[in-house]
RODO-2510 file (C-alpha; in nm, 4 decimals, decimal comma):
residues 562
     n   res          X          Y          Z
     1     x    -6,7953   -15,7242     1,6624
     2     x    -6,5623   -15,9584     1,4810
     3     x    -6,6586   -15,8198     1,1552
     4     x    -6,5508   -15,4564     1,2741
     5     x    -6,2203   -15,5691     1,3871
     6     x    -6,1439   -15,7719     1,1026
     7     x    -6,1886   -15,4679     0,8592
     8     x    -5,8643   -15,3661     0,6741
     9     x    -5,7451   -15,0005     0,6455
    10     x    -5,8816   -14,8335     0,3529
    11     x    -5,6540   -14,6646     0,1008
    12     x    -5,7608   -14,3294     0,1971
    13     x    -5,5111   -14,3409     0,4893
    14     x    -5,7984   -14,3358     0,7463
    15     x    -5,6613   -14,4591     1,0944
    16     x    -5,9829   -14,4881     1,2743
    17     x    -5,9873   -14,8679     1,2332
    18     x    -5,6127   -14,9137     1,3432
    19     x    -5,6977   -14,9951     1,7148
    20     x    -5,9756   -15,2906     1,6006
    21     x    -5,7085   -15,4116     1,3462
    22     x    -5,4365   -15,4600     1,6159
    23     x    -5,6839   -15,6018     1,8810
    24     x    -5,7908   -15,8721     1,6123
    25     x    -5,4292   -15,9457     1,5457
    26     x    -5,3605   -16,0233     1,9143
    27     x    -5,6656   -16,2165     1,9473
    28     x    -5,5888   -16,4085     1,6263
    29     x    -5,2351   -16,4883     1,7462
    30     x    -5,3653   -16,5969     2,0537
    31     x    -5,5926   -16,8470     1,8777
    32     x    -5,3555   -16,9883     1,6688
    33     x    -5,1156   -17,0353     2,0007
    34     x    -5,4165   -17,2362     2,1748
    35     x    -5,4517   -17,4434     1,8511
    36     x    -5,0737   -17,5152     1,8322
    37     x    -5,0629   -17,6108     2,2005
    38     x    -5,3781   -17,8455     2,1769
    39     x    -5,2277   -18,0518     1,8739
    40     x    -4,8626   -18,0503     2,0524
    41     x    -5,0446   -18,2269     2,3553
    42     x    -5,2232   -18,4562     2,1532
    43     x    -4,9084   -18,5649     1,9171
    44     x    -4,7192   -18,5976     2,2551
    45     x    -4,9540   -18,8554     2,4058
    46     x    -5,0043   -19,0538     2,0700
    47     x    -4,6012   -19,0744     2,0488
    48     x    -4,5929   -19,1554     2,4437
    49     x    -4,8478   -19,4368     2,3607
    50     x    -4,6670   -19,6201     2,0930
    51     x    -4,3143   -19,5276     2,1629
    52     x    -4,0390   -19,3976     1,9155
    53     x    -4,0414   -19,5707     1,5850
    54     x    -3,7564   -19,8256     1,5686
    55     x    -3,4680   -19,7804     1,3210
    56     x    -3,5221   -19,9207     0,9804
    57     x    -3,1587   -20,0187     0,9409
    58     x    -3,2164   -20,3852     1,0675
    59     x    -3,2087   -20,7381     0,9569
    60     x    -3,5900   -20,7175     0,9545
    61     x    -3,5814   -20,4710     0,6592
    62     x    -3,2698   -20,5931     0,4869
    63     x    -3,4365   -20,9513     0,4434
    64     x    -3,7659   -20,7838     0,2732
    65     x    -3,9773   -20,9576     0,5252
    66     x    -4,3433   -20,8474     0,5309
    67     x    -4,3809   -20,6061     0,8069
    68     x    -4,6102   -20,7866     1,0858
    69     x    -4,7191   -20,6457     1,3927
    70     x    -4,5462   -20,8058     1,6633
    71     x    -4,7739   -21,0467     1,8789
    72     x    -4,8794   -20,8614     2,2089
    73     x    -4,7777   -21,0394     2,5143
    74     x    -4,9273   -20,9731     2,8434
    75     x    -4,8109   -20,6845     3,0816
    76     x    -4,5986   -20,7956     3,3897
    77     x    -4,6388   -20,5010     3,6133
    78     x    -4,5108   -20,7004     3,9132
    79     x    -4,1657   -20,7209     3,7511
    80     x    -4,0824   -20,3891     3,6094
    81     x    -3,7718   -20,5335     3,4301
    82     x    -3,9985   -20,7719     3,2461
    83     x    -4,2170   -20,4860     3,1026
    84     x    -4,2638   -20,4435     2,8300
    85     x    -4,2447   -20,8228     2,7477
    86     x    -4,0394   -20,8784     2,4273
    87     x    -4,2289   -20,9922     2,1061
    88     x    -4,1620   -21,3690     2,0464
    89     x    -4,3302   -21,3669     1,7110
    90     x    -4,2821   -21,2879     1,4092
    91     x    -3,8974   -21,3335     1,3634
    92     x    -3,7381   -21,0011     1,3517
    93     x    -4,0210   -20,8014     1,4777
    94     x    -3,9163   -20,4478     1,5276
    95     x    -3,9000   -20,3423     1,9092
    96     x    -4,0794   -19,9936     1,9784
    97     x    -3,8728   -19,7262     2,1324
    98     x    -3,5653   -19,9467     2,0832
    99     x    -3,3197   -19,6621     2,1290
   100     x    -3,4496   -19,5665     2,4545
   101     x    -3,4764   -19,8881     2,5874
   102     x    -3,0883   -19,9412     2,4950
   103     x    -2,9859   -19,6049     2,6346
   104     x    -3,1703   -19,7337     2,9602
   105     x    -2,9774   -20,0596     2,9576
   106     x    -2,6542   -19,8973     2,9231
   107     x    -2,7335   -19,6632     3,2004
   108     x    -2,8005   -19,9264     3,4423
   109     x    -3,1853   -19,9488     3,4064
   110     x    -3,2170   -20,3006     3,2419
   111     x    -3,5439   -20,4520     3,0882
   112     x    -3,5232   -20,7989     2,9064
   113     x    -3,6690   -20,6195     2,6202
   114     x    -3,4117   -20,3509     2,6166
   115     x    -3,1419   -20,6045     2,6383
   116     x    -3,2931   -20,7693     2,3376
   117     x    -3,2941   -20,4607     2,1466
   118     x    -2,9214   -20,4330     2,2106
   119     x    -2,8443   -20,7695     2,1015
   120     x    -3,0434   -20,6923     1,7898
   121     x    -2,8480   -20,4017     1,7367
   122     x    -2,5123   -20,6056     1,7454
   123     x    -2,6497   -20,8582     1,5031
   124     x    -2,7794   -20,5839     1,2585
   125     x    -2,4472   -20,4547     1,2090
   126     x    -2,2965   -20,7880     1,1868
   127     x    -2,5269   -20,8763     0,9354
   128     x    -2,4424   -20,5603     0,7366
   129     x    -2,0668   -20,6359     0,7700
   130     x    -2,1102   -21,0104     0,6390
   131     x    -2,3186   -20,8876     0,3535
   132     x    -2,0484   -20,6250     0,2613
   133     x    -1,8026   -20,9082     0,2768
   134     x    -2,0068   -21,1379     0,0596
   135     x    -2,0688   -20,8707    -0,2128
   136     x    -1,7172   -20,7643    -0,2382
   137     x    -1,5631   -21,0829    -0,2948
   138     x    -1,5970   -21,3698    -0,5624
   139     x    -1,7518   -21,6960    -0,4933
   140     x    -1,4862   -21,9534    -0,4771
   141     x    -1,4299   -22,3130    -0,3802
   142     x    -1,1602   -22,4537    -0,1592
   143     x    -0,9429   -22,5658    -0,4548
   144     x    -0,9717   -22,2081    -0,6017
   145     x    -0,8351   -22,0293    -0,3177
   146     x    -0,4724   -22,0492    -0,4078
   147     x    -0,5259   -21,9555    -0,7618
   148     x    -0,7338   -21,6577    -0,6765
   149     x    -0,5321   -21,5381    -0,4132
   150     x    -0,2129   -21,5703    -0,5756
   151     x    -0,2147   -21,6235    -0,9261
   152     x    -0,4880   -21,4068    -1,0494
   153     x    -0,4409   -21,1337    -0,7627
   154     x    -0,8128   -21,1354    -0,7158
   155     x    -0,9619   -20,9964    -0,3639
   156     x    -1,0359   -21,2610    -0,1211
   157     x    -1,1880   -21,2603     0,2299
   158     x    -0,9367   -21,3558     0,4776
   159     x    -0,9799   -21,5112     0,8084
   160     x    -0,8047   -21,2088     0,9918
   161     x    -1,0391   -20,9559     0,8126
   162     x    -1,3437   -21,1612     0,9422
   163     x    -1,1969   -21,2011     1,2859
   164     x    -1,1263   -20,8492     1,3527
   165     x    -1,4719   -20,7358     1,2244
   166     x    -1,6431   -20,9444     1,4448
   167     x    -1,4136   -20,8723     1,7515
   168     x    -1,4618   -20,4977     1,6861
   169     x    -1,8339   -20,5210     1,6801
   170     x    -1,8772   -20,7506     1,9835
   171     x    -1,6474   -20,5084     2,2008
   172     x    -1,8387   -20,2215     2,0771
   173     x    -2,1782   -20,3516     2,1901
   174     x    -2,1294   -20,6744     2,3895
   175     x    -1,8281   -20,5921     2,5982
   176     x    -1,9529   -20,2328     2,6643
   177     x    -2,2919   -20,3902     2,7820
   178     x    -2,1226   -20,6380     3,0170
   179     x    -1,9219   -20,3735     3,1985
   180     x    -2,2182   -20,1987     3,2978
   181     x    -2,3261   -20,4967     3,5082
   182     x    -1,9866   -20,6622     3,6177
   183     x    -1,9836   -20,7912     3,9496
   184     x    -2,3362   -20,8157     4,0167
   185     x    -2,6537   -20,9633     3,8648
   186     x    -2,8337   -20,7715     3,5780
   187     x    -3,1751   -20,8317     3,7693
   188     x    -3,2148   -20,9335     4,1354
   189     x    -3,2412   -21,3113     4,1584
   190     x    -3,5865   -21,4029     4,2471
   191     x    -3,6461   -21,6663     4,5327
   192     x    -3,9443   -21,8449     4,3796
   193     x    -3,7699   -22,1596     4,2189
   194     x    -3,8133   -22,0437     3,8875
   195     x    -3,5731   -22,2066     3,6211
   196     x    -3,4516   -22,0392     3,3006
   197     x    -3,3530   -22,2549     3,0206
   198     x    -3,0811   -22,1100     2,7592
   199     x    -3,1410   -22,2969     2,4391
   200     x    -2,9078   -22,2169     2,1319
   201     x    -3,0946   -22,3773     1,8374
   202     x    -2,9140   -22,3943     1,5219
   203     x    -3,1661   -22,4743     1,2418
   204     x    -3,3195   -22,7007     1,5015
   205     x    -3,5805   -22,9121     1,3702
   206     x    -3,6815   -23,0411     1,7044
   207     x    -3,7015   -22,7197     1,9149
   208     x    -4,0965   -22,7398     1,9382
   209     x    -4,0744   -23,0882     2,0411
   210     x    -3,8262   -22,9963     2,3172
   211     x    -4,0122   -22,7065     2,4253
   212     x    -4,3570   -22,9087     2,4602
   213     x    -4,1807   -23,1761     2,6728
   214     x    -3,9915   -22,9212     2,8999
   215     x    -4,3360   -22,8021     2,9982
   216     x    -4,5543   -23,1017     2,9920
   217     x    -4,2797   -23,2920     3,1793
   218     x    -4,2222   -23,0193     3,4078
   219     x    -4,3815   -23,0521     3,7955
   220     x    -4,4074   -22,6621     3,7811
   221     x    -4,4472   -22,5467     3,4206
   222     x    -4,5667   -22,2026     3,5378
   223     x    -4,2080   -22,1460     3,6748
   224     x    -4,0244   -22,2547     3,3540
   225     x    -3,8877   -21,9847     3,1327
   226     x    -3,7082   -22,0023     2,8077
   227     x    -3,4482   -21,8131     2,6384
   228     x    -3,4191   -21,9209     2,2904
   229     x    -3,1652   -21,8057     2,0230
   230     x    -3,3088   -21,9088     1,6956
   231     x    -3,0666   -21,9347     1,4320
   232     x    -3,2360   -22,0183     1,1116
   233     x    -3,2172   -22,0033     0,7423
   234     x    -3,5356   -21,8056     0,6572
   235     x    -3,4751   -21,8260     0,2833
   236     x    -3,4933   -21,4809     0,2171
   237     x    -3,1577   -21,3653     0,0915
   238     x    -3,0447   -21,7072    -0,0485
   239     x    -3,1670   -22,0525    -0,1031
   240     x    -3,1370   -22,2752     0,1871
   241     x    -2,9317   -22,5674     0,1822
   242     x    -2,9033   -22,8967     0,3480
   243     x    -2,6504   -23,0513     0,5386
   244     x    -2,3997   -23,3002     0,3923
   245     x    -2,6124   -23,5848     0,3030
   246     x    -2,5060   -23,9662     0,2472
   247     x    -2,6642   -24,0714    -0,0605
   248     x    -2,4809   -24,4104    -0,1308
   249     x    -2,1453   -24,5738    -0,1582
   250     x    -1,8977   -24,5790    -0,4343
   251     x    -1,7500   -24,9188    -0,5702
   252     x    -1,4925   -24,8950    -0,3045
   253     x    -1,7284   -24,8586    -0,0380
   254     x    -1,6682   -24,5289     0,0376
   255     x    -1,9854   -24,2714     0,1197
   256     x    -2,1214   -24,0873    -0,1704
   257     x    -2,2428   -23,7284    -0,0374
   258     x    -2,4144   -23,4332    -0,1543
   259     x    -2,5599   -23,1129    -0,0681
   260     x    -2,9081   -23,0198    -0,1850
   261     x    -3,1263   -22,7151    -0,1948
   262     x    -3,3998   -22,6971     0,0936
   263     x    -3,6854   -22,5135     0,2002
   264     x    -3,6483   -22,2652     0,4706
   265     x    -3,6263   -22,4037     0,8100
   266     x    -3,9086   -22,4465     1,0601
   267     x    -3,9487   -22,2032     1,3462
   268     x    -3,9827   -22,3993     1,6285
   269     x    -4,0925   -22,0858     1,8358
   270     x    -4,3908   -22,0647     1,5763
   271     x    -4,4848   -22,4156     1,6039
   272     x    -4,4745   -22,4201     1,9876
   273     x    -4,6519   -22,0881     2,0362
   274     x    -4,9275   -22,1557     1,8063
   275     x    -5,0145   -22,4931     1,9824
   276     x    -5,3327   -22,4086     2,1732
   277     x    -5,1941   -22,6451     2,4408
   278     x    -4,8802   -22,4158     2,5139
   279     x    -4,9606   -22,0801     2,3609
   280     x    -5,0407   -21,9581     2,6954
   281     x    -4,6778   -21,9750     2,7880
   282     x    -4,5858   -21,7559     2,5180
   283     x    -4,8329   -21,5145     2,5897
   284     x    -4,7353   -21,4755     2,9329
   285     x    -4,3869   -21,3948     2,8405
   286     x    -4,2225   -21,7229     2,9462
   287     x    -4,0761   -21,7789     2,6004
   288     x    -3,8292   -21,5159     2,5192
   289     x    -3,6793   -21,5657     2,1325
   290     x    -3,3760   -21,4010     1,9834
   291     x    -3,3803   -21,4557     1,6070
   292     x    -3,0590   -21,4830     1,4275
   293     x    -3,0298   -21,5086     1,0641
   294     x    -2,8150   -21,8038     0,9335
   295     x    -2,5435   -21,5503     0,7991
   296     x    -2,4637   -21,4568     1,1835
   297     x    -2,4658   -21,8069     1,3254
   298     x    -2,0970   -21,8245     1,4533
   299     x    -2,0896   -22,1417     1,6618
   300     x    -2,2385   -22,2693     2,0029
   301     x    -2,0112   -22,0408     2,2258
   302     x    -2,1627   -21,7369     2,0668
   303     x    -2,5172   -21,8387     2,0737
   304     x    -2,4973   -21,9541     2,4311
   305     x    -2,3674   -21,6108     2,5505
   306     x    -2,6600   -21,4473     2,3484
   307     x    -2,9226   -21,6961     2,5184
   308     x    -2,7794   -21,6158     2,8602
   309     x    -2,8428   -21,2603     2,8234
   310     x    -3,2434   -21,3440     2,7700
   311     x    -3,2371   -21,4506     3,1504
   312     x    -3,4639   -21,2308     3,3705
   313     x    -3,4036   -21,2851     3,7427
   314     x    -3,5097   -21,6613     3,7582
   315     x    -3,3795   -21,8851     4,0605
   316     x    -3,2137   -22,1232     3,8433
   317     x    -3,0172   -22,1074     3,5109
   318     x    -2,9995   -22,4322     3,2989
   319     x    -2,8061   -22,4430     2,9572
   320     x    -2,8895   -22,6980     2,7081
   321     x    -2,9059   -22,8272     2,3830
   322     x    -3,2433   -22,7859     2,1972
   323     x    -3,2991   -23,1562     2,0969
   324     x    -3,3855   -23,3068     2,4388
   325     x    -3,6562   -23,5360     2,5802
   326     x    -3,7485   -23,5006     2,9634
   327     x    -3,8315   -23,7321     3,2671
   328     x    -4,1565   -23,6527     3,4535
   329     x    -4,1130   -23,3731     3,7114
   330     x    -3,7516   -23,3166     3,5614
   331     x    -3,7433   -22,9510     3,7043
   332     x    -3,8645   -23,0582     4,0808
   333     x    -3,5911   -23,3361     4,0660
   334     x    -3,2949   -23,1372     3,9468
   335     x    -3,3916   -22,8599     4,1997
   336     x    -3,3773   -23,0931     4,4674
   337     x    -3,0591   -23,2532     4,3350
   338     x    -2,8635   -22,9325     4,3176
   339     x    -2,9664   -22,8486     4,6712
   340     x    -2,8250   -23,1983     4,8142
   341     x    -2,4901   -23,0865     4,6841
   342     x    -2,2614   -23,0282     4,9895
   343     x    -2,1229   -22,7156     4,8002
   344     x    -2,4749   -22,5510     4,7407
   345     x    -2,5580   -22,2859     4,6624
   346     x    -2,2225   -22,2641     4,4467
   347     x    -2,3051   -22,6236     4,3114
   348     x    -2,3369   -22,7212     3,9274
   349     x    -2,5170   -23,0429     3,7917
   350     x    -2,3414   -23,1528     3,4525
   351     x    -2,3428   -23,4644     3,2560
   352     x    -2,3606   -23,6078     2,8955
   353     x    -2,6970   -23,7146     2,8797
   354     x    -2,7982   -24,0482     2,7389
   355     x    -2,9107   -24,0680     2,3739
   356     x    -3,2627   -24,0851     2,2486
   357     x    -3,4401   -24,4372     2,3357
   358     x    -3,2450   -24,4650     2,6491
   359     x    -3,4158   -24,4714     2,9981
   360     x    -3,4940   -24,1623     3,2246
   361     x    -3,5959   -24,0991     3,5526
   362     x    -3,5173   -24,1725     3,9263
   363     x    -3,4423   -24,5411     3,8461
   364     x    -3,1403   -24,4627     3,6355
   365     x    -2,7602   -24,4515     3,7374
   366     x    -2,6216   -24,0915     3,6119
   367     x    -2,3079   -24,0591     3,4039
   368     x    -1,9758   -23,9108     3,5671
   369     x    -1,7440   -23,6521     3,3585
   370     x    -1,4203   -23,7873     3,5148
   371     x    -1,1937   -23,7912     3,1918
   372     x    -1,0381   -23,5617     2,9391
   373     x    -0,8058   -23,5802     2,6504
   374     x    -0,5888   -23,3526     2,4018
   375     x    -0,7455   -23,3984     2,0569
   376     x    -0,4880   -23,4768     1,8345
   377     x    -0,6368   -23,3264     1,5026
   378     x    -0,5402   -23,0104     1,3340
   379     x    -0,9073   -22,9354     1,2874
   380     x    -0,9639   -22,9185     1,6616
   381     x    -0,6092   -22,7636     1,7369
   382     x    -0,5155   -22,9769     2,0002
   383     x    -0,7764   -22,8408     2,2432
   384     x    -0,8798   -23,0517     2,5589
   385     x    -1,1992   -23,2537     2,5069
   386     x    -1,3944   -23,3658     2,8150
   387     x    -1,5417   -23,7346     2,8208
   388     x    -1,7521   -23,9462     3,0477
   389     x    -1,6235   -24,2078     3,2417
   390     x    -1,8505   -24,4561     3,3820
   391     x    -2,1678   -24,4094     3,5808
   392     x    -2,2652   -24,4136     3,9460
   393     x    -2,2440   -24,7730     4,0650
   394     x    -2,4844   -24,7380     4,3717
   395     x    -2,6599   -24,4421     4,4186
   396     x    -2,5415   -24,2222     4,7050
   397     x    -2,7443   -24,0044     4,9240
   398     x    -2,5982   -23,6948     4,7583
   399     x    -2,4315   -23,6222     4,4181
   400     x    -2,0492   -23,6393     4,3960
   401     x    -1,8039   -23,3954     4,2575
   402     x    -1,6397   -23,4328     3,8735
   403     x    -1,3699   -23,1904     3,7563
   404     x    -1,5790   -23,1092     3,4273
   405     x    -1,8738   -22,9649     3,3261
   406     x    -2,0649   -23,0075     2,9652
   407     x    -2,1578   -22,7143     2,7591
   408     x    -2,4732   -22,8955     2,6636
   409     x    -2,6100   -22,9670     2,9645
   410     x    -2,5614   -22,7834     3,3217
   411     x    -2,8169   -22,6653     3,6020
   412     x    -2,7152   -22,3987     3,8488
   413     x    -2,8439   -22,1186     4,0360
   414     x    -2,8248   -21,7997     3,8657
   415     x    -2,5466   -21,6305     4,0589
   416     x    -2,3299   -21,8426     3,8369
   417     x    -2,4098   -21,5736     3,5663
   418     x    -2,2305   -21,3096     3,7865
   419     x    -1,9263   -21,5405     3,8954
   420     x    -1,8663   -21,6905     3,5474
   421     x    -2,0044   -21,4513     3,2892
   422     x    -2,0370   -21,5696     2,9228
   423     x    -1,7449   -21,4679     2,6937
   424     x    -1,8735   -21,2619     2,4037
   425     x    -1,5446   -21,3039     2,2112
   426     x    -1,5659   -21,6813     2,1188
   427     x    -1,6992   -21,6978     1,7687
   428     x    -1,6605   -22,0100     1,5454
   429     x    -1,5317   -22,2385     1,8533
   430     x    -1,6868   -22,5806     1,8495
   431     x    -1,4431   -22,7378     2,0957
   432     x    -1,2831   -22,5687     2,3938
   433     x    -1,5844   -22,3957     2,5433
   434     x    -1,6078   -22,7023     2,8152
   435     x    -1,2714   -22,6988     2,9397
   436     x    -1,2946   -22,3098     2,9827
   437     x    -1,6341   -22,3259     3,1625
   438     x    -1,4687   -22,6040     3,3984
   439     x    -1,1667   -22,3978     3,4954
   440     x    -1,3484   -22,0697     3,5343
   441     x    -1,6336   -22,2074     3,7245
   442     x    -1,3823   -22,4187     3,9927
   443     x    -1,1439   -22,1400     4,0375
   444     x    -1,4424   -21,9080     4,1067
   445     x    -1,5320   -22,1302     4,4012
   446     x    -1,8144   -22,3258     4,2269
   447     x    -1,7848   -22,7304     4,2483
   448     x    -1,9238   -22,9543     3,9626
   449     x    -2,1473   -23,2443     4,0448
   450     x    -2,2807   -23,5294     3,8379
   451     x    -2,6386   -23,5696     3,8889
   452     x    -2,7250   -23,9264     4,0492
   453     x    -3,0127   -23,9928     3,7666
   454     x    -3,0597   -23,9246     3,3940
   455     x    -3,3340   -23,6884     3,3820
   456     x    -3,2999   -23,5934     3,0224
   457     x    -3,1839   -23,7507     2,6942
   458     x    -3,0142   -23,6225     2,4084
   459     x    -3,0240   -23,6558     2,0314
   460     x    -2,6769   -23,7455     1,9307
   461     x    -2,6312   -23,6487     1,5619
   462     x    -2,3440   -23,8419     1,3688
   463     x    -2,2994   -23,6830     1,0192
   464     x    -2,4675   -23,9578     0,8288
   465     x    -2,8013   -23,7730     0,9480
   466     x    -2,7144   -23,5143     0,6918
   467     x    -2,8202   -23,2231     0,9140
   468     x    -2,6707   -22,8638     0,8541
   469     x    -2,3754   -22,7599     1,0472
   470     x    -2,2661   -22,3968     1,1425
   471     x    -1,9431   -22,4254     0,9957
   472     x    -2,1149   -22,5171     0,6351
   473     x    -2,3027   -22,1751     0,6830
   474     x    -1,9832   -21,9909     0,7810
   475     x    -1,8220   -22,1122     0,4651
   476     x    -2,1042   -21,9826     0,2607
   477     x    -2,1495   -21,6604     0,4156
   478     x    -1,7915   -21,5638     0,3429
   479     x    -1,7826   -21,7175    -0,0167
   480     x    -1,5675   -21,9899     0,1011
   481     x    -1,7609   -22,3178     0,0540
   482     x    -1,6879   -22,6171     0,2841
   483     x    -1,5805   -22,6310     0,6432
   484     x    -1,2309   -22,5264     0,6040
   485     x    -1,2740   -22,1418     0,6451
   486     x    -1,4425   -22,2008     0,9800
   487     x    -1,1485   -22,4151     1,1025
   488     x    -0,9173   -22,1185     1,0068
   489     x    -1,1437   -21,8685     1,1788
   490     x    -1,1363   -22,1049     1,5017
   491     x    -0,7739   -22,1367     1,4667
   492     x    -0,7281   -21,7690     1,5715
   493     x    -1,0097   -21,7342     1,8155
   494     x    -0,9139   -22,0582     2,0099
   495     x    -0,5640   -21,8985     2,1368
   496     x    -0,8145   -21,7103     2,3590
   497     x    -0,9135   -22,0315     2,5340
   498     x    -0,5528   -22,1953     2,5128
   499     x    -0,4230   -21,8952     2,6733
   500     x    -0,6667   -21,9453     2,9617
   501     x    -0,5782   -22,2917     2,9839
   502     x    -0,2267   -22,2338     2,9762
   503     x    -0,0801   -22,3578     2,6652
   504     x     0,2936   -22,2452     2,6181
   505     x     0,1934   -22,1966     2,2104
   506     x    -0,0660   -21,9473     2,3542
   507     x     0,1325   -21,7003     2,5866
   508     x     0,0659   -21,3281     2,5307
   509     x     0,3766   -21,2684     2,3809
   510     x     0,3494   -21,5731     2,1287
   511     x    -0,0142   -21,4877     2,0215
   512     x     0,0996   -21,1202     1,9912
   513     x     0,3957   -21,1891     1,7874
   514     x     0,1763   -21,3870     1,5273
   515     x    -0,0501   -21,0717     1,4873
   516     x    -0,3630   -21,1784     1,7126
   517     x    -0,3198   -20,9939     1,9951
   518     x    -0,6796   -20,8713     1,9688
   519     x    -0,8296   -21,1876     2,0558
   520     x    -0,7040   -21,1752     2,3911
   521     x    -0,8607   -20,8306     2,4606
   522     x    -1,0698   -20,8250     2,8041
   523     x    -0,9936   -21,1651     2,8881
   524     x    -0,9282   -21,0683     3,2492
   525     x    -1,3343   -21,0378     3,2759
   526     x    -1,3846   -21,3682     3,1210
   527     x    -1,0935   -21,5432     3,3014
   528     x    -1,0059   -21,7644     3,5947
   529     x    -1,1583   -21,6746     3,9267
   530     x    -0,9878   -21,5679     4,2513
   531     x    -1,1291   -21,8577     4,5043
   532     x    -0,8858   -22,1050     4,3762
   533     x    -0,5614   -22,1382     4,2127
   534     x    -0,4900   -22,2266     3,8347
   535     x    -0,2171   -22,4873     3,9670
   536     x    -0,4729   -22,6370     4,1942
   537     x    -0,7266   -22,6954     3,9445
   538     x    -0,4963   -22,8877     3,7099
   539     x    -0,4045   -23,1045     3,9924
   540     x    -0,7455   -23,1774     4,0787
   541     x    -0,8374   -23,2625     3,7244
   542     x    -0,5144   -23,4666     3,6324
   543     x    -0,4129   -23,2231     3,3551
   544     x    -0,0627   -23,1852     3,2432
   545     x    -0,0877   -22,8767     2,9882
   546     x     0,3139   -22,9122     2,9154
   547     x     0,2879   -23,2821     2,8173
   548     x    -0,0786   -23,2570     2,6831
   549     x    -0,1808   -23,5295     2,8859
   550     x    -0,4838   -23,5980     3,0910
   551     x    -0,4998   -23,8727     3,3956
   552     x    -0,8243   -24,0293     3,4716
   553     x    -0,8965   -23,9205     3,8475
   554     x    -0,9923   -24,2120     4,0549
   555     x    -1,1420   -23,9899     4,3100
   556     x    -1,4016   -23,9067     4,0604
   557     x    -1,4731   -24,2718     3,9506
   558     x    -1,5072   -24,3602     4,3045
   559     x    -1,7214   -24,0588     4,4082
   560     x    -1,4787   -23,9712     4,7143
   561     x    -1,5447   -23,6275     4,6895
   562     x    -1,8669   -23,4501     4,8406
***
């Protein structure tokens, strides 16, 4: 019958076969439609399984890294916002379906992976801007700046160009993201005594060792979660460089220094996650890593903002440096300590830890952050610096208040992130974040406590160690070798902190008149709290901004405030 239906009309004009021809055509069309429908269904399920392909315009492609499949992690169906879990290796692994995940985050349906995709999008665009700056401008030394800018009339990247470009991107991606969740936690806080550690790691050779100790010395390692911002030189776009190394002394006894070529930085996440004793913590999603190319390393305050966004609902939030040693059961001891504070749950433990080689544990006497001073150097722009001033003499039954907190270590409940959200508009700032955190926390109703015991130790790093510094990276990124260009960038941005602290030289009118008004944008969302007044904090801490003086508070030294 199909053969008859398929006969074509002959040239004689005989129409006897016409009905069969129409029927054939109808059935043939139906057959094609069925095949097309089947193909569409199969294609749809394939796409649904693998997700939408990520954009190729990212740092992963720009750096010409060999495409690798992201290491899979276990599903976390019990916590939908942690599913899918983000890849931790290799660096810059594409996140499948990133556009949809980002859209969900901005629509109030967050996942940790979606937030990482959003942060990657910001870093991708910042990387593109930095590469454009670098390719457009001539390589110079600090001594050549004046000649190039004024004598030869050649183009030179200015600090204002760089600041404006960063602020524009941060407002576009990060401030917009923060606005969606302002006034509440991004995720519900779990009441399971879990601890999230925010680690900003700049070219860090001790990151893996820090992670091993954090887990091996924890009483409950299954409750430890890591959010690491790994800022490395990956050796793709340019040759890596050491820090300023001291290689000898001249005839006058002054140090002779040099900067040398170096191999790509060791990836501490790779070391840790490929250690058979610790790999299970990575595979279970307890380690979240955001990779930042060295060119986008713009200081600790900016990196800590990024790390804070890797929090996934854990009970406690810890911010620390990434070169630490830990006392045994540090997690349980800090949890107990913060709960003993009289202002708990709005209590913060914070101190400058002792250096490597010092004692740690319950038989030690913790340090107190009771002092401050106004820096007198132009490099630090006269910002307030926080200092330790003695230790506990006798161990009291509960921790005592201090007026200041350290950016390199504090421990608090995660609600801190709601009341004192990290500011995304503080790039290039090395000084100033501590006084800003102290003032913002206290005026938001939180109280800062000195832990009674030293449960961690910190590697303090004098310049003679020759380790890389982020301001050296900044100079190379913008073809302005040396620390001077970062100092100029910081001079503009630090007006944001000075305005918050109340420096007369950083009033809104003054900052606007200097053409830097953009640095104060959105400060109302990242400023002082509404629980206590600005004046009350200055009196509490012994600060006179007008005279640029700090008074050592005896109540802090004597431990008078619970």
